[in-house]
Every structure is written in C-alpha cells, then in structure tokens.
C-alpha positions in Angstrom: -28.5 15.9 12.4 -25.8 14.2 14.4 -22.1 14.9 14.1 -20.1 17.9 14.8 -18.9 21.1 13.1 -15.4 21.8 12.0 -14.0 25.0 10.5 -11.9 24.8 7.3 -10.3 27.5 5.4 -10.3 27.7 1.6 -8.5 30.7 0.1 -9.1 33.6 2.4 -12.4 32.4 3.8 -13.4 30.1 6.6 -16.3 27.7 6.3 -18.1 25.6 8.9 -18.6 22.0 7.7 -20.6 19.4 9.5 -19.0 15.9 9.7 -20.2 12.6 11.1 -16.9 11.1 12.2 -13.2 11.7 12.7 -12.6 9.9 9.4 -14.9 12.2 7.6 -13.2 15.2 9.2 -9.9 14.0 8.0 -11.2 13.6 4.4 -12.7 17.1 4.5 -9.4 18.6 5.8 -7.4 16.7 3.2 -9.8 18.0 0.5 -9.4 21.6 1.8 -5.6 21.2 1.7 -5.7 19.9 -1.9 -8.0 22.8 -3.0 -5.8 25.4 -1.3 -2.7 23.9 -2.8 -4.2 24.0 -6.3 -5.6 27.5 -5.6 -2.1 28.8 -4.8 -0.6 27.2 -7.9 -3.2 28.7 -10.1 -2.9 32.1 -8.4 0.9 32.1 -9.1 0.5 31.3 -12.8 -2.7 33.3 -13.6 -2.9 36.7 -12.2 -5.6 39.4 -12.2 -8.6 37.4 -11.5 -11.1 37.3 -8.6 -10.6 34.8 -5.8 -13.8 33.0 -6.8 -12.2 32.4 -10.3 -9.2 30.7 -8.7 -11.4 28.6 -6.5 -13.6 27.5 -9.4 -10.5 26.5 -11.5 -9.0 24.7 -8.5 -12.1 22.6 -8.0 -12.5 21.9 -11.7 -8.9 20.7 -12.0 -9.1 18.6 -8.9 -12.4 17.0 -10.0 -10.9 16.3 -13.4 -7.9 14.6 -11.7 -10.2 12.5 -9.5 -12.3 11.5 -12.5 -9.1 10.4 -14.3 -8.0 8.3 -11.4 -11.5 6.8 -11.1 -11.4 5.7 -14.8 -7.9 4.2 -14.3 -9.1 2.3 -11.2 -12.2 1.1 -13.0 -10.1 -0.3 -15.9 -7.7 -2.0 -13.5 -10.6 -3.6 -11.5 -12.2 -4.8 -14.8 -8.9 -6.5 -15.6 -8.7 -8.1 -12.2 -12.3 -9.3 -12.6 -11.5 -10.9 -15.9 -8.4 -12.6 -14.4 -10.6 -14.0 -11.6 -13.1 -15.3 -14.1 -10.4 -17.0 -16.1 -9.0 -18.5 -12.8 -12.4 -19.8 -11.8 -12.9 -21.4 -15.2 -9.5 -23.1 -15.0 -10.4 -24.4 -11.6 -13.7 -25.8 -13.0 -11.9 -27.4 -15.9 -9.5 -29.0 -13.4 -12.5 -30.5 -11.6 -12.3 -28.3 -8.5 -15.6 -27.6 -6.8 -16.5 -24.0 -5.8 -16.4 -25.0 -2.1 -12.8 -26.0 -2.5 -11.8 -22.4 -3.6 -12.4 -21.2 0.0 -10.5 -23.8 1.9 
C-alpha cells in the first residue's frame, strides 16, 4: 500500500492513519479537529460518561450534520439541473443548435 502514515489525536488517544496524498492528510486532520471540537462540546454539557461515549456521540452528530448538508446540496443541484434543462429547451425553441451552446 502506497502513501504515508500520519498521527492524529482524538480525545486522549493518538491514532496512526495511512493517507495517499497531502490533500487526504489535510482532510483527515480537519476531520480530527471537527471530532475533537464536538467531543469537547459534548463533554462540557454531558458529564459522567466514558470517553468512548463522548466519541460516539461526536461522530454521530457530525455524520448527521454532514448528511443534512448533503441533502441540501442534492436539492440545490437538482434545482440547477432543472434550470439548465429549461434553458436548453428555450434555446431549442429559439432555433439554436446544440453546437452553438459551446461557442
């Protein structure tokens, strides 16, 4: 397996993670920062649990947030696609050929 190993910290533990590029390393580090931030927020508001519970809740809440953003993006892109279809239809009705769209 190519790539290289980076060490990230989540909570009070360090983990080796194998990445394939500098870009992937950046994404992994950003994800770790987001998890740690959420972990600390949860730990402040909910006390008396094991660290693994805070980690699980952090990951669950972050994934729910990502899913929400994905749904919003999907709805937006569907709207853009519909607008493009309407524009293409208007161009056809106006007698423009497909090749003229790209000039």
